[in-house]
N, C-alpha and C positions, 0 to 999 in steps of 0.2 A: 370598453366594448362599444363598437359602432352601433348606431341605432338600427341599421338594417340587419344586424346580426342578432338583435334581441327578438327572438321568435315570438314570445308571448309575454305580456305583462300580467302577472297574477299576484304580485305583492310578495312572493317568496323566491322567484327565480324561474329558470326554464323548467318545462315539464320533463318527466322521464318515466320510463316503464315502471309499473308497479304503483304509481301514485294514484290515490283514490279521489275521484271527482264527485262532489255532492253526496259523499257517503255511500255511493252506490256503483259508480262506473270506474273500474280499475283499468288504467292505461296499459296497453299491451305493446303496441308498436306504432311508430309514425308511418302512415301510408301515403301521405300526399301533402303538398304545400302549394298554395296559390298566392295571388296578389293580396288577399284579405285574410287568409287564415291557414292554419295547419290542421290537418285531419289525422286523427288517431283511431286505430282499432282498439276497442275497449271491451271488457267483459262486464255485462250487466249482472251484478251479483244477486239481484233480487229475482230476475226472471231466468237467469242462467243462459243467456244468449249473447252473441257478439253484436256489437253496435259500432257505428262510426260517430265520433265526436269531433265537431269542428270548433276550434278555438281561434281567437283573433290574433293577428299581428298588430301590436299596438306600440309604435315607437315611443320611447320615453319622453321625447320632446313635446308630445301633445299636451296642450293645456286641458284643464278639467272640462271645459265646455266642449272641446272637440272630442275628448274621450267619451263624454256622456252621449254625444251625438252618435258616435260609432257604436256604443253599446245599444242605444235605442234602435239603430239600424239593424243590428244583429237580431234583436228580439222581433223586429218587424219581419225580418227574413223568415224566422220560424213560423210566425203567424201566417204569413203569406203562403209559404210552402205547405203548411198544414191544411190549407183550404183546398188543395189539389189532391184528388184521389184518382190515380191513373197508374196502370202498370208500367208506363214509360217515364214516370216521375219518381224520384227517390222518396221513400216514406219518411216523414218526420215523426219521431216518437215522443220527444220531450224537449223542453228547454230548461237547462239547469244552470244555477248560479255557482260559480267557483270563486270565492273570495271577491265577490262583486262583479266578476266577469261572466257575462252570459255565454253559455256553451250550448250548441245545438246538437241534440242526440238524434241520429238518423239510422235508418236501415243500413246495414253493412252489405254492400253489393260486392261480391267477390268477382271483380272484373277489371281489366285494364282500361285505361282511358284511350280514346281514339288517338290523341297526339302521341302517346307512347307506342301504339301499334304502328303508326306512320313512321316514327323514328326507327323502329326496329325492322319493319317489313317493307317499307316503302308504300307508295300509293295503293289505294284500293281499286278493284275493278269497278266499272260503272254499275254493274249489277249489285255488287255489295254496297257501294255508296248509296244507291237508291234504296236498298233495304234499311240502311242506317238512317237515311233521311226520313224514311217513312215513320220510323219510331220517334225521331226528333220532332217532326211536325205534329204527330199525334200528341206528344207531350205539350207542345206549345198551344195547340188548340184547347187542351184541357186547362192550361194555365190562363190563357186569354179568356176562356169562358168563365173563369173564376175572377176575372178582372185583375189578373196578376201578370206583370211583365217580368221577363227573366233579366234582360239587360246585359247579360254576359254569356251569350251562346257562343261556344268555341269548342274546338276538339278536346281541350283539356277537361271540359265539363260533360263529355259524352262517354258513358261507360258501356262496354261491349262484353256481354256475358258469353261464356262458352255454350250456353243453352240457346243462344240467339237473341236474348233479351237486350234491348237498347234502352238505356236509362239516361235521362237528362237530369243532372244534379247541380248542386251549388247555386241555389237561388240566393247566394250571399249578398247580392246587390239588387235583388228583386225589390220592386216597389208596387204597392197596390195602386192600380191605375186611377182610382178616384180619391186618393188621399194626397195630401200635400207632401212634396218631396222634402227630404232632409238635406239634400245637397245644396251647398251654397252657390250663389250666382257665379258662373264661370268654372264650376268644378265638374269635371267629367267623371263618369263611372263606367268602367269596362276596359277591355283589352283593345289597344289601338287597332290592330289588324282587323278587328271584327266590329268596329264602331261604324254605324251607317252614316252616309253623307249628311243627312239632316241633323244628326246629333253633333257632328263637327261644325255645323253651321249655327249651333246654339239652340236648336229647337228641342222641345220636349220629346222623350222617347215615346214610341207607340208600338202596337203590334207589328206594324210594317218594319220597324227597326229590328225586331227580333228575327223577322223573316229575311232581312238583308244579311244578318249574321249567320242564319242558316245557310244561305247561299254561299257566303264566304267559307263556311265550314265544309260544305260539299266540294267547293273548289279545291280547298287544300286536301281533301280526302282523295281526290282523283289526280291532282297535280303534284302533291307533296310539299307545296308552299302556299302561303296566303296570296290572294289575288292582287293586292296592291302593295306588298312589302317592298320597302325602299331602305336606303342606308340609315336614315334617322327617323324618329317619330314625326318630325315636322314634314319631311318629304313623304312619308307614308300618308299623313293626313291630307296633304295636298293632292296626292294621287287618288285617294278615295273620293275626294270631292270633284276633281276635274278630269283626271286621266281616263281615257277609254280603256275598257277591259280587254286584256289579252285573252283571246278565246281559249277555253280550257281544252286543249287537244286530247287529253286523256279521258274526257268526260263521255265521249261517244254520244249515245242518244240522250244522255242526261244534260248535255250542253245547253240546249234551248232553255230549259227550266232554270239552270244556274244563271244564265245571262239575264233572264227576266227578274230573278230574285235580286240581282245586283244592279238593277236599274237605279240611276241617281235619284229620280223622283219617286217618292213612296207610292204615289198614285198609279205608277206604271207597274208595280209589283203585283203578282197574283195573290189572291187571298189564301189563308192557311187551308181552307177547304179545297180550293182548286189545286194547291200544291199536293195535298194528300191524295187526291184522285189521280193526278198525273204520276206521282211516284208509285202509286199502286200499279198503274199500267207498266211503268218502266221497270218495276221489280221483276217482271217476267224476263227471265234470262234470254229467251229467244229474241224478244223485241229489242233488248239492249245490244245483243251481238249483231243484229242485222242492220240497225239504223245508227250510223255514226256521224259525228261532226255536223249536226244540224243546228241552224240558228233558231231563235225563239219562235214559238207558235204565234205570238202576237207580233207579226212582222208588218212592215208597211213601207213599201217603196215601189212606186209605179215604174214600169219599164222605161228605160231611157228613150230619147227621141229616136224615131225610126222603128221602134218596137210597138208593143201594145201600150195602153195607157191613155191619159187624158187627151192626147193629140187626136185620138179617133175613138171616142167613146161609143159603146153599144147602147142601145135604148131598149128598155124592158117594156112589159105590157102596160105599165102606167105612164110611160113616157120619160121615166127617170133614167139617167145613165147608170149602167151596171158595171162600170169600170172606174178606175181611179187614176190618180196621177202619182208620180214618184216623189215621195218626200225625202227630207234629209235631216241632218242634225240641227244645227242652230240656225236662226234666221239670218238673212243676209245682213251685212254691215258689221265688219269686224271691229269698228271703233266703239260702238255702243256695247258690244259683247265684251270687249276688253275691259271697259270700265266696270261692268258687272262682275267680271272675273276677279279684278283687283279688289273690289269691295267684299266679295265673298271670302277671298283669301285673307283679307284683313280680319274678318270675323273669326276664321279658323285660327289665325295666328294669335288673336287676342285670347281666345278660349284656351289654347294650348299654353300660352304664356302664363295665364292665371293658374293653370294646373301645375305647370313646372315650378312656379314660385311658391304657391301656397298649398299644393295638393299633397300634404303629408300622409294622407290615407291611401292614395292610389298611385300605382306605377303606370307609366305610359305603356310599357310593354309587360306582358305577363312574364313570370319567372319560371325557370325550369324547376323540376322537383327538388334539386339540390339548392335552390335559391339563387342560382347565378342567372344573369340576364341571358336571353336567347341570342343566338347569332342573327344578325339582321342585314345581310348583304343585299345590295340593290337587286342583283340578279342571282338566282340560285345557281349553284355549280351544276355542271353537266351531270354529275352523279346524283344530284337531287331531283333532276327532272326525269320524267318518264321517257323512254325511248319512243321515237315516232311510231304512230300507229299505221298499219297498212291502209291502203285505199279502201274505204268501206263499200260494201255491196248494198244494193237497194233491198228494202224489206219486202216480204211477200205481198201479193195482192190481197188486201183485206176483204172479209166477207161483205157482200153487198156492192162491190166494185168490180169493174172489168178493166182489163189492161188494153189501152188503145195505142196503136202504133202510128205515129205521125212521120211518115217517111221523108216528107219535104223538110222537116226540121231535124231529122236524124235522132229522134228521141221517142220514148214510150213512157207512159205513166198511167196510174190507176184513176178511173173516173167513176163516180157513183152511177149505179144502174138507173136507167131512165132519163139521164141527162142528154140533151140534144146538142149535136156538134154544129158550130157555125164558123165559117172562115172569117178572119178579120179583114178589114178593108185593104186594098192593094198596097197601100203605103206601109203596112205592117206585116212583117213576116211572122205569122203566128196563127193560132186557132183558139176558139173559145168553146166552152161547154156550159150550157145553161140548164138550170134545174127546171122541173115541170111547171112551176109557178111563174117562171120568167123573171124572178127577182134576184137570183144568186148566179154569179158568173165566175167561172174558173177560166183563166187565160194562161197560155204558155206561148212565149214568143222568143225570137232570136234576133240578134243583130250581128253583122259580120265581124266586127272588131271590138273585142272587149276593152273596156276602159282600164287604165292602170289604177284608177281611183274610183271604184264603184260608188262610194259615198258621195263624192263630188258630183258625179253624174246625176244622182238623185237630187242633190241640192239644186243643180241647174234646171232639171226638169220641173221641180217643185216651183221654183221662181217663175219659170216660163208659163206653166199651167195656171198658176194663180193670176199672173198678169193678163193672160188671155181670157180669163173668166170661165175656164172650163170646169172649175170646181167651186160653185157658189157655196158660201158658208163654210169654206175649208177650215179644218182644224187638224194640226199635226199631233199625233199621239206619241210617236217615237220614230227616230231615224238614226241609224248607227252602222258603222262598219262591223263586219264579222267575217267568218270563213265558212265555206260549204265544201265538204269533201276535199279539203286542202287547197281550195281556190279562193282568191279574194272575193268578197261578197259584201253586199249592203242590204239592210232591211228597212222597211218603211211601213208605218201604219198611220192611218188618218181617217177622218170622216168628212163628208160633205152633204149638202142638202139637195135631195132630188125634188121632183115636182110634188110628190105625195108623201115622202118620208125621208128621214135621214139615212144615209148609207155609210158603211164602214168598210175599209179595204186594208189588205196587207199584201206586200210584194217583196219578193226576194230576187235580187239580181246577182249573177255570179258568172265567172268564166276566167280562163287563163288569159292574161294580158296579150293582146294582139291576135287572139283566136276568137272563136265564136262566143258571144255572150248570151246567156239565157235569162229568162225572167219567168217566175211562177207567181201568179197573182190571183187573189180571191176577193170578191166584194159581195156584200149581203146587207140587208136592212139592219141598222144598228140594233133595233129591238130584238132581232133574232140572231145576233152575232154569236153568242155562246153556243147556239145550236149548230151553226154551220162552220164555225172555226175549225173543228176537227178535220174537215175536208182538206184544208190546206196542209195540215201536218201529214195526212196520209198520202197526198200527192207528192209532197216534198220527200218523204221517206222512201216512196216507191219509184222515184224518178230514175229512168234508165237512159243511157246514151246509145247511139248507133242502132236505132230501131229495135230496142229491147234488149240488147246485150248488156249484161251487168258489168 
């Protein structure tokens, strides 16, 4: 018998229905199998209720020390999960020993896993994905509050009940954040498609790593496939660390949040609290249906030259500029960047090689319920992908805003009540709206011919603006290509030092190549950024072409 066929090592052979565990739990049927264990539905003969029992996969070739480590990890799993009391987290009832093997006794949730639902019915709607995500992030907030990391967030570990309950389960590789890890140097834990970039770089997992996996799960929920799936685990790992994200076309208004969660740098990801607030807003079906294909809220890319931006900054009441400049992705100088890229990939390759050679406990890819490896084509087939979504319509004008019509630009957009209109200098085709305090600026501008590469345009503008000293103390937060209503787009977020305070800005540039290019830009004092950032999202979501025509 091959090692991978030996489902459980318990000293007597495979488990089967009717077998009694710990003199109390009688196995009824096998209901699931993952990378680390098999889950059975069992009858608790003491309390007369059904429970779920998780037992380990233990290959026979394991040495005693390795087996002891695995058993201790399972016991730690139970202790960790038992610390979390939350309706979106599976309840742990007991830890039982079966002939020396620890078994975790859990609440039996009569619900299919998200991955099974996706295989059977295809991708979820954005509204349903937001609802699922809301339950998941609530579970993660509870876990992180108890100083517990999940480390294996994925569709297979999300249960969806008919009553609407969302349950995050299988803290099988959870580890208490403030205790020493049991994994050996170079040994990864988790499913490859859902491992955050920093974990593939060899860094310790953190709450932000669980949030990256949440973003990858939401991506698969609306697209039907993981965000960076490639032909092999090595190619997948490389894509996670280095490749740009293909915008999730099926995500609709959920796209900005997914893109932020999948940021390469953990510092660029929103907190669990922010994610929960935004998912709560997005779970409103009307909001999801009306706002589609939008880039992240934390944007940042100043308009290209000839539009708004650092080439002609406005000045506020304090004398500080109220505009920004267009940022881009990586710093100029491909030679140095290439060396860093090679070094990082060497780290990834080393970690994966160690896992491939010595990782007898963990598979690079999760297995299907029948134990067979999943299909991992580099590109999902046409039947796997969602059909193209129609061109989205702008969202309604939100309360406290008014719709302004800028005929010279051929566009309309919502603006907060009380904000004052200002024309931009003659060398910029655009308009600005300033808040009553004179510290927050919203700018919309156009240029006649859209670039075929919006991201490169931002990079060029960033370099020029910094060289010309238009952004003292400049710091790029993020810059990346994306899509906006089916058009090529780029986003840029950055800070710079004004005369009296630091400012932060975000900018979105988009347009059909060769036609008019548009830019939506917001800047505000960094200290008040969280207060004013929603203005950008509302303008972006309510943007209209041709003088108000949706």
